[in-house]
C-alpha positions in Angstrom: 0.1 0.3 -0.1 1.4 3.5 -1.1 2.0 6.2 1.8 -1.4 7.9 1.6 -2.6 9.5 4.8 -4.4 7.5 6.8 -8.3 8.2 7.4 -10.6 7.1 9.9 -13.9 6.3 7.8 -17.0 4.6 9.5 -19.7 3.2 7.3 -23.2 2.7 8.8 -26.0 0.6 7.9 -28.9 -0.4 9.4 -30.2 -3.6 9.7 -33.3 -4.6 7.7 -34.0 -1.1 8.0 -37.8 -0.8 6.7 -39.0 -3.9 7.7 -37.5 -3.2 11.7 -39.3 -0.3 11.7 -42.3 -2.3 11.0 -41.3 -4.3 13.2 -40.6 -1.8 16.1 -43.9 -0.1 15.6 -46.4 -3.0 15.1 -45.8 -5.7 18.4 -47.5 -8.5 16.2 -44.7 -8.4 13.6 -41.9 -8.9 15.6 -40.3 -12.3 15.2 -42.1 -13.0 12.3 -41.2 -13.2 8.2 -42.0 -9.5 6.6 -41.7 -7.7 3.8 -42.4 -4.3 2.6 -43.9 -3.8 -0.3 -46.9 -4.7 -1.8 -48.4 -7.9 -2.7 -50.0 -8.4 -6.3 -49.4 -9.0 -9.2 -46.2 -6.8 -10.1 -45.3 -5.9 -6.5 -41.5 -5.8 -5.5 -40.3 -6.6 -2.6 -38.3 -3.5 -0.9 -36.8 -5.1 2.3 -36.9 -8.3 4.0 -36.8 -8.6 7.7 -33.8 -11.4 9.0 -36.8 -14.0 9.8 -37.9 -13.7 5.6 -34.4 -13.6 4.7 -33.9 -17.3 6.6 -36.3 -18.4 3.6 -34.5 -16.5 1.0 -36.6 -13.9 0.8 -34.4 -10.0 -0.5 -35.1 -7.0 -2.3 -35.7 -6.9 -5.4 -37.8 -10.0 -5.6 -41.4 -10.1 -6.5 -43.5 -10.5 -4.4 -45.3 -13.6 -5.7 -42.1 -15.4 -5.6 -41.5 -14.5 -1.6 -44.6 -15.5 -1.0 -43.8 -19.1 -2.5 -40.4 -19.3 -0.7 -42.1 -18.0 2.5 -45.8 -18.8 2.6 -46.3 -16.9 5.8 -44.7 -13.7 4.6 -46.7 -11.0 6.1 -46.1 -7.8 3.3 -46.6 -4.7 4.7 -46.9 -1.5 2.7 -44.2 1.2 3.4 -44.3 3.9 5.1 -42.0 6.2 4.0 -42.5 9.6 5.8 -42.0 7.1 9.1 -38.7 5.7 7.5 -37.3 9.6 6.6 -38.3 10.6 9.8 -35.9 7.8 11.9 -33.3 8.6 9.0 -33.4 12.2 10.1 -33.0 11.3 13.8 -30.2 9.1 13.2 -28.2 11.7 11.1 -28.8 13.9 13.9 -26.5 11.6 15.8 -23.8 11.4 13.3 -23.3 15.0 13.3 -23.0 14.8 16.7 -19.1 13.4 15.8 -18.6 15.1 12.5 -19.8 17.2 9.7 -18.2 14.9 7.1 -21.7 12.8 6.7 -22.5 11.3 3.1 -25.7 9.7 2.9 -25.8 6.7 0.4 -29.5 6.3 1.4 -31.9 6.4 4.2 -30.4 3.8 5.9 -26.3 3.7 5.6 -23.8 6.6 5.6 -20.6 6.9 5.5 -18.2 9.2 8.3 -14.9 10.9 8.2 -14.1 11.1 11.8 -10.2 11.0 11.1 -10.9 14.6 13.3 -13.8 14.4 14.8 -16.1 17.1 17.3 -15.6 15.3 20.3 -11.6 14.7 19.8 -12.4 10.7 20.1 -9.0 9.1 19.2 -10.3 5.4 18.3 -12.8 5.6 15.3 -14.1 2.0 16.8 -15.2 3.4 20.3 -17.1 6.4 18.1 -18.7 3.3 16.0 -20.2 1.8 19.3 -21.2 5.0 20.6 -23.2 6.1 17.4 -25.0 2.5 17.7 -25.7 2.6 21.0 -27.3 6.3 20.8 -29.5 4.8 18.0 -30.9 1.9 19.8 -31.6 4.0 22.6 -33.3 6.7 20.9 -35.0 4.7 17.9 -35.1 1.0 19.6 -33.1 -0.3 16.0 -29.8 -1.9 15.6 -27.2 -0.7 12.9 -23.9 -2.6 12.0 -21.1 -1.0 11.6 -17.7 -0.8 9.5 -14.6 0.8 10.7 -11.2 1.1 8.2 -9.2 3.3 6.3 -10.9 4.1 3.4 -15.1 3.9 2.0 -14.2 0.4 0.2 -12.7 -1.2 3.2 -15.4 0.4 5.6 -18.8 -0.8 3.3 -16.9 -4.4 3.4 -16.7 -4.4 7.2 -20.0 -3.3 8.0 -21.8 -6.6 6.0 -19.2 -8.6 8.1 -20.8 -9.2 11.1 -24.4 -8.1 10.4 -26.9 -7.8 11.9 -25.8 -5.7 15.5 -22.2 -5.9 14.0 -19.5 -4.0 14.5 -15.7 -5.0 12.8 -12.3 -3.1 12.5 -10.5 -3.4 9.8 -7.1 -2.1 10.8 -4.4 0.0 8.9 -1.9 -2.8 9.2 -4.1 -5.6 8.3 -6.1 -3.5 5.3 -4.2 -5.2 2.2 -3.8 -8.8 3.3 -7.5 -8.4 4.1 -7.9 -7.8 0.9 -6.0 -10.2 -0.7 -8.3 -12.8 0.8 -11.3 -10.5 -0.9 -13.3 -12.6 -3.2 -13.7 -10.4 -6.2 -17.7 -10.3 -6.0 -16.9 -7.9 -3.0 -15.4 -5.6 -4.5 -17.0 -2.1 -5.3 -18.2 -1.6 -8.5 -17.9 -5.5 -9.1 -21.2 -6.9 -10.3 -22.2 -10.4 -11.6 -21.0 -9.5 -15.6 -18.1 -8.2 -14.3 -17.0 -10.9 -11.5 -17.9 -13.6 -14.4 -15.7 -12.2 -16.5 -13.0 -11.6 -13.5 -13.2 -15.6 -12.9 -13.1 -16.6 -16.4 -9.7 -14.6 -15.8 -8.6 -16.9 -12.8 -9.5 -14.0 -10.6 -11.0 -15.2 -7.4 -10.0 -13.1 -4.8 -8.4 -9.7 -4.4 -4.8 -11.5 -4.6 -5.7 -13.1 -8.3 -6.8 -9.6 -9.0 -3.4 -7.9 -7.8 -0.7 -9.7 -10.5 -2.5 -8.0 -13.0 -1.1 -4.6 -14.4 -3.0 -1.5 -14.3 -2.4 -1.5 -18.2 -3.9 -4.9 -18.3 -7.5 -4.3 -16.0 -7.7 -1.0 -18.3 -8.2 -3.1 -21.7 -10.0 -5.8 -20.0 -12.6 -3.7 -17.9 -12.5 0.0 -19.1 -11.4 2.9 -17.5 -12.6 1.2 -13.7 -10.1 -0.8 -14.2 -7.1 1.4 -12.4 -9.6 1.7 -9.9 -9.9 -2.4 -9.4 -6.1 -1.5 -9.6 -6.0 0.5 -6.7 -8.3 -1.6 -4.4 -6.3 -4.6 -5.1 -4.4 -2.7 -3.1 -6.3 -1.6 -0.7 -6.1 2.1 -1.9 -9.4 4.1 -2.5 -8.8 8.1 -2.4 -12.5 8.6 -2.6 -13.5 11.3 0.2 -16.7 11.4 2.1 -18.5 13.9 0.7 -21.5 15.7 2.9 -22.8 17.3 -0.2 -23.7 14.6 -2.1 -26.9 15.4 -4.1 -28.6 12.6 -5.6 -29.6 13.5 -9.3 -31.2 10.0 -10.7 -31.2 6.7 -9.9 -30.9 3.4 -12.2 -29.9 0.0 -13.0 -28.9 -1.7 -16.3 -27.8 -5.0 -16.8 -25.4 -6.5 -19.5 -25.8 -9.6 -21.5 -23.7 -12.3 -22.2 -26.1 -13.1 -25.4 -27.2 -10.3 -27.3 -30.8 -9.4 -27.2 -32.8 -9.6 -31.1 -36.4 -10.2 -29.8 -38.8 -8.0 -28.4 -39.9 -9.9 -26.2 -36.4 -11.0 -25.2 -36.2 -7.2 -24.7 -39.6 -6.9 -22.4 -38.3 -9.7 -20.1 -35.4 -8.2 -19.8 -36.9 -4.5 -18.6 -38.9 -6.2 -15.8 -35.6 -8.1 -14.2 -34.4 -4.3 -14.5 -37.5 -2.2 -13.3 -37.8 -4.8 -10.3 -34.2 -3.5 -9.2 -34.7 0.1 -9.9 -37.7 0.1 -8.2 -36.3 -1.0 -5.1 -33.4 1.5 -5.6 -36.0 4.1 -5.9 -37.5 2.5 -2.6 -34.3 2.1 -0.7 -33.8 6.0 -1.5 -36.9 7.9 -1.2 -36.0 9.2 -4.5 -38.3 10.9 -6.7 -38.1 12.0 -10.7 -40.2 13.2 -13.4 -38.3 11.9 -16.0 -38.0 7.9 -17.4 -34.8 7.5 -19.2 -34.6 4.2 -21.5 -30.6 3.3 -22.3 -29.8 0.8 -25.1 -26.4 0.3 -26.0 -26.0 -2.3 -29.3 -23.9 -5.1 -30.7 -21.8 -2.3 -32.3 -21.2 -0.5 -29.1 -23.3 2.6 -30.5 -25.2 3.7 -27.4 -28.7 5.5 -27.4 -31.5 6.9 -24.7 -35.2 7.7 -24.9 -36.8 9.6 -22.1 -40.5 10.3 -21.3 -41.1 13.4 -18.8 -44.1 14.1 -16.9 -45.4 16.7 -14.5 -45.6 14.9 -11.5 -43.1 12.2 -10.2 -43.2 8.6 -11.7 -45.1 6.3 -10.2 -43.8 3.1 -9.6 -46.5 1.1 -11.0 -45.7 3.6 -14.4 -42.4 2.0 -15.2 -43.1 -1.2 -17.2 -45.8 0.8 -19.4 -43.0 3.6 -20.0 -40.6 1.6 -20.8 -42.2 -0.8 -22.9 -43.3 1.7 -25.0 -39.9 3.6 -24.8 -38.6 0.4 -26.3 -40.9 -0.4 -29.1 -40.4 2.6 -30.0 -36.7 2.5 -31.3 -35.0 1.0 -34.9 -33.1 -2.1 -34.5 -32.2 -2.7 -37.8 -31.2 -5.9 -37.2 -28.5 -5.4 -34.3 -28.6 -7.2 -31.3 -29.0 -5.3 -28.0 -25.7 -5.8 -25.6 -26.7 -3.5 -23.0 -30.3 -2.3 -21.0 -30.9 0.3 -18.1 -33.4 2.4 -16.8 -33.3 5.9 -15.0 -35.6 8.2 -12.8 -34.1 11.6 -13.1 -35.4 15.2 -12.5 -36.1 15.5 -8.9 -39.6 17.6 -8.3 -37.1 20.1 -5.9 -34.5 20.1 -8.8 -33.7 23.5 -10.8 -33.5 21.7 -13.8 -35.9 20.0 -15.5 1.0 14.6 8.1 0.6 11.0 8.6 -1.7 10.3 11.4 -1.3 8.0 13.8 -4.7 5.7 14.4 -6.2 3.9 17.8 -8.6 2.0 15.7 
């Protein structure tokens, strides 16, 4: 690892946030498998309690499939006003320690506590205090990851869920990454991990054997980021003024799509992921955009805007309408993506010695 200034970064991730709020507020749901989301033909699970996850129920899964996996599953409609209110309580706790808070969604955030308001040397102690205060004030549990950068802190927060606290110390960072499966790396999805495995890249140590130019040739610009991560390097700052302008989802296909029914089938999968992300972030937008990349790598987009935010129930109809209006000219479709943008309120249409 290079001699970069060492930071103290915490990633806080609430445990099954929406479902946990529902179980907190309705004693009848405690200890029961719960899914937040609508139980109808196009219903999607936005969040699942840990009791439901034992049956294989997870976010972005269709409600029908979830019910088959867990017949005792209890569905509750989302209450975003409540989730936003609880998220605001949690945000106030973060701000007691640092103004460098970067929210990723209603239920998770990065904190840079390298220098903090309470002058506490141990980032682990800060994380423990935050977890305790969250439970005392909201009745909910959170998991915390602590390390020297955002990548490692986020990996660490998922290590001992629920109600976990895991630290990756500076001196252990590089060896930890060497043992880490590539699927756990930031920006590595199913398609990329499959490609990496075909190259013999199973863990961080395998990735570390490739030079930066080779990774760029294989994966594009993000290859340089993979090169750094394999060495436990992530220089991204915690950005408190981060403003979300859109929420999207996309898929790259192993085999090109040529038939409209294939395109519509894949759009359904992408729509479910998009709706889950919209529900997770609470984001609303008046524009839906379809992105298509053809087999010759030409890329086009089609959009449709409305006076009011696009409702989740509208997304399938609009996406099919946009896709049906494209001239494919016998070209295969390599990638499909959907994004919601145009928020109603936007104006648019010296090295530190760390005690971890």
